[in-house]
Structure formats: structure tokens, C-alpha cells
DSSP file (Angstrom, degrees, kcal/mol; ACC not computed):
  #  RESIDUE AA STRUCTURE BP1 BP2  ACC     N-H-->O    O-->H-N    N-H-->O    O-->H-N    TCO  KAPPA ALPHA  PHI   PSI    X-CA   Y-CA   Z-CA
    1    1 A X              0   0    0      0, 0.0     2,-0.4     0, 0.0     0, 0.0   0.000 360.0 360.0 360.0 126.5   11.9   -5.1   15.9
    2    2 A X        -     0   0    0      1,-0.0     2,-0.5     2,-0.0     0, 0.0  -0.670 360.0-132.5 -87.3 135.4   14.6   -3.0   17.4
    3    3 A X        -     0   0    0     -2,-0.4     2,-0.5     2,-0.0    -1,-0.0  -0.762  20.4-166.7 -89.4 127.7   14.6   -2.4   21.1
    4    4 A X        -     0   0    0     -2,-0.5     2,-0.4     0, 0.0    -2,-0.0  -0.966   3.8-158.0-117.7 121.2   15.2    1.2   22.1
    5    5 A X        -     0   0    0     -2,-0.5     2,-0.1     4,-0.0    -2,-0.0  -0.814   6.4-147.3 -99.7 135.1   15.9    2.0   25.7
    6    6 A X     >  -     0   0    0     -2,-0.4     4,-2.0     1,-0.1     5,-0.2  -0.347  38.2 -90.6 -88.1 180.0   15.3    5.4   27.2
    7    7 A X  H  > S+     0   0    0      1,-0.2     4,-2.5     2,-0.2     5,-0.2   0.858 124.5  57.1 -61.9 -37.1   17.5    7.0   29.9
    8    8 A X  H  > S+     0   0    0      1,-0.2     4,-2.5     2,-0.2    -1,-0.2   0.940 109.3  44.8 -59.3 -47.8   15.3    5.6   32.7
    9    9 A X  H  > S+     0   0    0      1,-0.2     4,-2.5     2,-0.2    -1,-0.2   0.861 111.0  53.8 -67.1 -35.3   15.8    2.0   31.5
   10   10 A X  H  X S+     0   0    0     -4,-2.0     4,-2.1     2,-0.2    -1,-0.2   0.924 112.0  44.9 -63.5 -43.4   19.5    2.5   31.0
   11   11 A X  H  X S+     0   0    0     -4,-2.5     4,-2.4     2,-0.2    -2,-0.2   0.908 113.3  50.3 -66.3 -42.1   19.9    3.7   34.6
   12   12 A X  H  X S+     0   0    0     -4,-2.5     4,-2.2     1,-0.2    -2,-0.2   0.908 111.6  48.1 -63.3 -42.4   17.7    0.9   35.9
   13   13 A X  H  X S+     0   0    0     -4,-2.5     4,-2.3     2,-0.2    -1,-0.2   0.899 111.6  49.9 -64.8 -40.8   19.8   -1.7   34.1
   14   14 A X  H  X S+     0   0    0     -4,-2.1     4,-2.0     2,-0.2    -2,-0.2   0.902 110.7  50.0 -64.9 -40.7   23.0   -0.2   35.3
   15   15 A X  H  X S+     0   0    0     -4,-2.4     4,-1.9     1,-0.2    -2,-0.2   0.905 110.5  49.7 -64.5 -41.6   21.7   -0.2   38.9
   16   16 A X  H  X S+     0   0    0     -4,-2.2     4,-2.4     1,-0.2    -2,-0.2   0.899 108.7  52.5 -64.8 -40.5   20.7   -3.9   38.6
   17   17 A X  H  X S+     0   0    0     -4,-2.3     4,-2.4     1,-0.2    -1,-0.2   0.891 107.5  52.5 -61.9 -39.0   24.1   -4.8   37.2
   18   18 A X  H  X S+     0   0    0     -4,-2.0     4,-2.2     2,-0.2    -1,-0.2   0.908 109.5  49.1 -63.2 -41.7   25.8   -3.1   40.2
   19   19 A X  H  X S+     0   0    0     -4,-1.9     4,-2.4     2,-0.2    -2,-0.2   0.913 110.8  49.9 -63.5 -43.0   23.6   -5.1   42.6
   20   20 A X  H  X S+     0   0    0     -4,-2.4     4,-1.9     1,-0.2    -2,-0.2   0.920 111.3  48.7 -62.9 -44.1   24.4   -8.4   40.8
   21   21 A X  H  X S+     0   0    0     -4,-2.4     4,-1.8     2,-0.2    -1,-0.2   0.891 110.3  52.0 -63.4 -39.6   28.2   -7.6   40.9
   22   22 A X  H  X S+     0   0    0     -4,-2.2     4,-1.8     1,-0.2    -2,-0.2   0.945 111.1  45.8 -61.5 -48.3   28.0   -6.8   44.6
   23   23 A X  H  < S+     0   0    0     -4,-2.4    -1,-0.2     1,-0.2    -2,-0.2   0.786 109.1  55.8 -71.2 -25.3   26.2  -10.1   45.5
   24   24 A X  H  < S+     0   0    0     -4,-1.9     3,-0.4    -5,-0.2    -1,-0.2   0.890 113.4  41.8 -67.1 -37.9   28.7  -12.1   43.3
   25   25 A X  H  < S+     0   0    0     -4,-1.8     2,-0.2     1,-0.2    -2,-0.2   0.746 125.0  36.3 -79.1 -24.5   31.5  -10.5   45.4
   26   26 A X  S  < S-     0   0    0     -4,-1.8    -1,-0.2    -5,-0.1    -2,-0.1  -0.592  79.2-176.1-129.4  69.6   29.7  -10.9   48.7
   27   27 A X        -     0   0    0     -3,-0.4     2,-0.2    -2,-0.2    -3,-0.1  -0.316  28.2-111.2 -68.2 151.4   27.7  -14.1   48.7
   28   28 A X        -     0   0    0      1,-0.1    -1,-0.1    -5,-0.1     2,-0.1  -0.482  30.7-110.9 -78.4 150.8   25.4  -15.0   51.6
   29   29 A X     >  -     0   0    0     -2,-0.2     4,-2.4     1,-0.1     5,-0.2  -0.352  30.0-109.2 -72.8 163.5   26.3  -17.8   54.0
   30   30 A X  H  > S+     0   0    0      1,-0.2     4,-2.5     2,-0.2     5,-0.2   0.909 119.2  50.6 -61.4 -42.9   24.1  -20.9   53.9
   31   31 A X  H  > S+     0   0    0      1,-0.2     4,-2.2     2,-0.2    -1,-0.2   0.889 110.9  48.4 -65.4 -38.3   22.6  -20.1   57.3
   32   32 A X  H  > S+     0   0    0      2,-0.2     4,-2.3     1,-0.2    -1,-0.2   0.900 111.0  51.0 -68.1 -39.8   21.8  -16.5   56.3
   33   33 A X  H  X S+     0   0    0     -4,-2.4     4,-2.3     1,-0.2    -2,-0.2   0.928 111.9  46.8 -61.5 -45.1   20.2  -17.7   53.1
   34   34 A X  H  X S+     0   0    0     -4,-2.5     4,-2.4     2,-0.2    -2,-0.2   0.882 110.3  53.2 -65.2 -38.3   18.0  -20.2   55.0
   35   35 A X  H  X S+     0   0    0     -4,-2.2     4,-2.1     1,-0.2    -1,-0.2   0.918 110.8  46.6 -61.9 -43.7   17.1  -17.5   57.6
   36   36 A X  H  X S+     0   0    0     -4,-2.3     4,-2.5     2,-0.2    -2,-0.2   0.894 111.6  50.7 -67.2 -39.9   15.9  -15.2   54.9
   37   37 A X  H  X S+     0   0    0     -4,-2.3     4,-2.5     2,-0.2    -1,-0.2   0.908 110.0  50.6 -63.4 -40.9   13.9  -17.9   53.1
   38   38 A X  H  X S+     0   0    0     -4,-2.4     4,-2.4     2,-0.2    -2,-0.2   0.918 110.8  49.1 -62.3 -43.5   12.2  -18.8   56.4
   39   39 A X  H  X S+     0   0    0     -4,-2.1     4,-2.3     2,-0.2    -2,-0.2   0.920 111.8  48.3 -62.6 -45.0   11.3  -15.1   57.0
   40   40 A X  H  X S+     0   0    0     -4,-2.5     4,-2.4     2,-0.2    -1,-0.2   0.899 111.2  51.0 -62.4 -40.8    9.9  -14.8   53.5
   41   41 A X  H  X S+     0   0    0     -4,-2.5     4,-2.4     2,-0.2    -2,-0.2   0.917 110.5  48.7 -62.4 -44.1    7.9  -18.0   53.9
   42   42 A X  H  X S+     0   0    0     -4,-2.4     4,-2.3     1,-0.2    -2,-0.2   0.898 111.4  49.9 -62.9 -41.0    6.5  -16.7   57.2
   43   43 A X  H  X S+     0   0    0     -4,-2.3     4,-2.2     2,-0.2    -2,-0.2   0.902 110.8  49.4 -64.9 -41.1    5.6  -13.4   55.6
   44   44 A X  H  X S+     0   0    0     -4,-2.4     4,-2.4     2,-0.2    -2,-0.2   0.916 111.6  48.2 -64.4 -43.1    3.8  -15.1   52.7
   45   45 A X  H  X S+     0   0    0     -4,-2.4     4,-2.3     1,-0.2    -2,-0.2   0.910 111.5  50.3 -64.2 -42.0    1.8  -17.3   55.0
   46   46 A X  H  X S+     0   0    0     -4,-2.3     4,-1.4     1,-0.2    -1,-0.2   0.898 111.7  48.3 -63.4 -40.2    0.8  -14.4   57.2
   47   47 A X  H  X S+     0   0    0     -4,-2.2     4,-0.7     1,-0.2    -2,-0.2   0.908 112.3  48.4 -66.7 -42.0   -0.3  -12.4   54.1
   48   48 A X  H  < S+     0   0    0     -4,-2.4     3,-0.4     1,-0.2    -2,-0.2   0.867 110.7  50.0 -68.4 -36.7   -2.3  -15.4   52.8
   49   49 A X  H  < S+     0   0    0     -4,-2.3    -1,-0.2     1,-0.2    -2,-0.2   0.793 111.9  48.5 -74.5 -26.4   -4.1  -16.1   56.1
   50   50 A X  H  <        0   0    0     -4,-1.4    -1,-0.2     1,-0.2    -2,-0.2   0.566 360.0 360.0 -86.2  -9.0   -5.1  -12.4   56.5
   51   51 A X     <        0   0    0     -4,-0.7    -1,-0.2    -3,-0.4    -2,-0.1   0.473 360.0 360.0 -72.9 360.0   -6.4  -12.2   52.9
């Protein structure tokens, strides 16, 4: 089965590639990564307790 991408998917893929290239060139520091993980964890816990 051949995969056919329409213009929307081509644009979405190009945008994702740009993001990946940016983050490869500008990696986060360890402390910033840990800070973001902590924030995400707190948000998930808050969402689960309010559910």
C-alpha cells in the first residue's frame, strides 16, 4: 500500500522537522529539563485528583 500525503501533512511534517532541528541545536540544560518534568508531573497529578 502506497502512502500518499496531502499538502496539510507535508506542511505538518516540515514544521515538525524544523522543531527537531531547533532542539538539536539548542538542547535544554539538565536543570531546565528536570524543572519541566516536575511541572508536568504536578499538572498531571492535579488533573487526576480533580477528575
